[in-house]
C-alpha positions in Angstrom: 44.6 116.2 25.3 45.0 115.5 29.0 46.6 112.3 30.2 44.0 110.3 32.2 46.4 110.0 35.1 46.4 113.8 35.5 42.7 114.2 36.1 42.4 111.2 38.5 38.8 110.7 37.4 37.6 113.7 39.4 36.4 115.0 36.1 35.8 112.5 33.3 36.1 113.5 29.7 35.6 112.3 26.2 35.5 113.8 22.8 32.6 112.9 20.5 32.4 114.4 17.0 34.3 117.5 18.0 32.4 118.0 21.2 34.5 117.9 24.4 32.3 116.4 27.2 33.4 117.2 30.8 31.6 115.3 33.6 32.1 116.4 37.2 32.6 113.1 39.0 32.6 113.7 42.7 28.9 112.8 43.4 29.5 111.8 47.0 30.6 115.4 47.7 27.9 116.9 45.4 30.6 117.8 42.9 31.9 120.6 45.1 34.7 122.6 43.6 37.6 121.6 45.8 41.1 122.9 45.0 41.8 119.6 43.1 38.6 119.9 41.2 39.3 123.5 40.2 42.9 122.6 39.1 41.7 119.6 37.1 38.9 121.6 35.5 41.4 124.3 34.5 43.7 121.8 32.9 40.8 120.5 30.7 39.8 124.0 29.6 43.5 124.9 28.9 43.7 121.7 26.7 40.5 122.7 24.8 41.9 126.2 24.2 44.9 124.6 22.4 42.9 122.1 20.3 41.3 123.7 17.3 39.5 120.5 16.4 37.1 121.1 19.4 33.9 122.7 18.3 32.0 122.9 21.5 32.3 122.0 25.2 29.6 120.4 27.4 29.8 120.4 31.2 27.7 117.7 32.9 27.8 116.0 36.3 27.1 112.7 38.0 24.9 112.3 41.0 22.1 114.3 42.5 23.9 117.6 42.3 25.3 119.4 39.3 27.6 121.4 41.6 27.2 122.5 45.2 29.7 125.3 45.0 33.0 125.4 46.9 34.1 122.6 49.3 33.2 124.3 52.7 35.0 121.6 54.8 38.2 122.2 52.9 37.7 126.0 53.3 37.2 125.7 57.0 40.3 123.5 57.3 42.4 126.4 55.9 41.3 129.4 57.9 43.6 132.1 56.5 42.8 135.1 54.4 45.7 134.3 52.0 44.2 130.9 51.4 40.7 132.2 50.6 42.2 134.9 48.3 44.1 132.2 46.4 41.0 129.9 46.2 38.6 132.6 44.9 41.2 133.9 42.5 41.6 130.3 41.1 37.9 130.0 40.7 37.5 133.4 39.1 40.3 132.4 36.6 38.5 129.3 35.7 35.2 131.1 35.1 37.0 133.7 33.0 38.7 131.0 30.9 35.3 129.6 30.1 34.2 133.0 28.7 37.5 133.5 26.9 37.3 130.0 25.3 36.7 130.5 21.6 34.1 127.8 21.4 30.6 127.7 23.0 30.3 126.1 26.5 27.0 124.5 27.5 26.0 123.4 31.0 24.0 120.2 31.1 22.3 120.6 34.5 20.7 117.5 35.9 20.4 118.5 39.6 21.0 121.3 42.1 23.4 124.1 41.3 24.3 126.2 44.3 26.7 129.0 45.1 29.7 128.6 42.8 27.8 125.8 41.0 25.1 128.3 40.1 28.0 130.7 39.1 29.3 128.0 36.8 25.9 127.7 35.1 25.6 131.4 34.7 29.2 131.6 33.3 28.5 129.0 30.6 27.4 130.4 27.2 24.3 128.3 27.3 22.6 126.0 29.8 20.0 123.2 29.5 18.4 121.9 32.7 16.3 118.9 33.7 12.9 119.8 35.1 14.3 118.4 38.4 17.2 120.9 38.6 17.1 123.8 41.1 19.3 126.8 41.5 20.5 129.0 44.4 23.2 131.2 45.6 23.0 130.0 49.2 26.1 131.2 50.9 24.1 133.8 52.8 22.6 130.9 54.8 25.9 130.2 56.4 26.9 133.8 56.8 28.8 134.2 53.5 27.5 136.5 50.8 28.1 134.8 47.4 30.1 137.7 46.0 31.9 136.0 43.2 28.8 134.0 42.1 27.0 137.4 42.1 29.2 138.6 39.3 28.0 135.9 36.9 24.4 135.8 38.2 23.9 139.6 37.8 25.1 139.4 34.2 22.4 136.8 33.4 19.2 137.9 35.2 17.6 141.2 36.3 19.2 143.1 39.2 16.3 142.7 41.6 15.9 139.0 40.8 19.6 138.4 41.3 19.7 140.4 44.6 16.8 138.6 46.0 18.4 135.2 45.3 21.7 136.5 46.9 20.2 137.8 50.1 17.6 135.1 50.7 19.5 132.0 49.5 16.2 130.6 48.3 16.1 128.0 45.6 14.4 128.6 42.3 13.0 125.8 40.2 14.1 125.0 36.6 11.2 126.7 34.9 11.7 129.8 37.1 15.3 129.9 36.1 14.2 129.6 32.4 11.8 132.6 32.9 14.5 134.7 34.5 17.1 134.0 31.8 19.6 131.9 33.8 19.1 128.9 31.5 18.0 128.3 27.9 15.8 125.2 28.0 14.1 122.9 30.4 13.4 119.2 29.5 12.6 116.0 31.3 15.6 114.2 32.8 15.6 111.5 30.2 15.7 114.1 27.4 18.5 116.2 28.8 21.4 114.7 26.9 19.4 114.6 23.7 18.5 118.3 23.9 22.1 119.2 24.5 23.2 117.1 21.5 20.6 118.9 19.4 22.3 122.2 20.3 25.8 120.9 19.8 24.9 119.3 16.4 23.5 122.7 15.3 26.7 124.5 16.4 28.9 122.0 14.8 27.1 122.3 11.5 28.1 126.0 11.3 31.4 127.4 10.0 33.9 127.1 12.8 35.5 130.4 12.0 32.2 132.2 12.3 31.4 130.6 15.7 34.9 131.5 17.1 34.8 135.1 15.8 31.2 135.4 17.0 31.8 134.3 20.6 34.7 136.6 21.1 32.8 139.5 19.5 29.6 138.9 21.5 31.3 139.3 24.9 33.6 142.1 23.9 30.8 144.3 22.6 28.8 143.9 25.8 31.4 145.9 27.6 31.1 148.9 25.1 28.7 151.8 24.7 26.4 151.6 21.8 28.4 153.7 19.4 31.7 151.8 20.0 29.9 148.5 19.9 28.5 149.2 16.4 31.9 150.4 15.2 33.6 147.3 16.6 30.9 145.0 15.2 31.2 146.5 11.7 34.9 145.9 11.7 34.5 142.3 12.9 31.9 141.6 10.2 34.1 143.1 7.5 37.0 140.8 8.6 34.6 137.9 8.8 33.5 138.5 5.2 37.1 138.0 4.1 37.2 134.5 5.4 37.3 131.7 2.9 34.5 129.8 4.6 32.3 132.8 4.7 32.6 133.1 0.9 31.9 129.3 0.7 28.8 129.7 2.9 27.3 132.5 0.9 28.1 130.7 -2.4 26.5 127.5 -1.1 23.4 129.4 0.0 22.9 131.1 -3.4 23.6 127.8 -5.2 21.2 125.9 -2.9 23.7 123.3 -1.7 25.4 122.4 1.6 28.5 124.3 2.4 31.9 122.6 2.5 33.7 124.2 5.5 37.4 124.1 5.2 38.4 125.7 8.5 38.5 123.9 11.9 
C-alpha cells in the first residue's frame, strides 16, 4: 500500500473488506486533474495492481464536483506543446491502467463530471451517480475539443449522442446519462454510498479468479471480430473451468450450499 506521506491527502484512501476506496480530495479546485493529482492517482492504481487482496476499486470525490477535468490554470502556465503532450500522455496512461486493472472499478459520482472528469466516469467499468450529478465534455466552450475524453465517451454511448456532447459542451442530467449508457444507476444523494456498497458486496461474493479473468476477457474480446471473439472466449472459458474455485462453485451449486472460495 502507499505511504500516507506520498499522496499528501490529494487523494484519500482506505481499504474496507477488500474494496479500495479512493476519494479525490481537492474540492476547492473541483477535483481538477492537476499533474500532482494524476501522479498520486497513478500511484494508487499501481499499488492496487500489485495487491491481490483487493477485490474492487471505488472512486469517489469530495465537494460539489466529482471531477472538473484538467487544471486549466496549470495548463496555461505551461504553454508548450511538449508539456501538453506529456500531460495528455500521463492522463491517457492513467485511464488505460484503470481498464487494465484486473478488478472492477466503480465511479461514485456525487456532482458534476466534466471534460477529463467525464472521461474518468466513462473509463470506469461501472458508474453510479447521485440524481444531482451532471455530465459534460465542455472543452469546446473554451476552444478546446475534448479529444481524449472523446475516446472513452464514444465507447460508452452512441456516436451521435457523443458527438453532440462534444461539439456543444452541453450538460446532461444524471437520468439522461443513465438512458444513454454512461452510468449504471441513479439514486438520491443520501443513498449513493449504499448503492455502491450493494454492488461491491455482490462482486466480492463472487470467485475472485472468475472476476479477474472476466474483466480481462471482456475488454479484449470487444476489440475482435465476432469469429475471433467466440474463439477467444471459448478458450478463456475452458481455462476458467480448470480453476479450483470454479470446480468448487459448481459443486456448491449442485450441493445447494455456499461456495468456499480459496483464491484471492
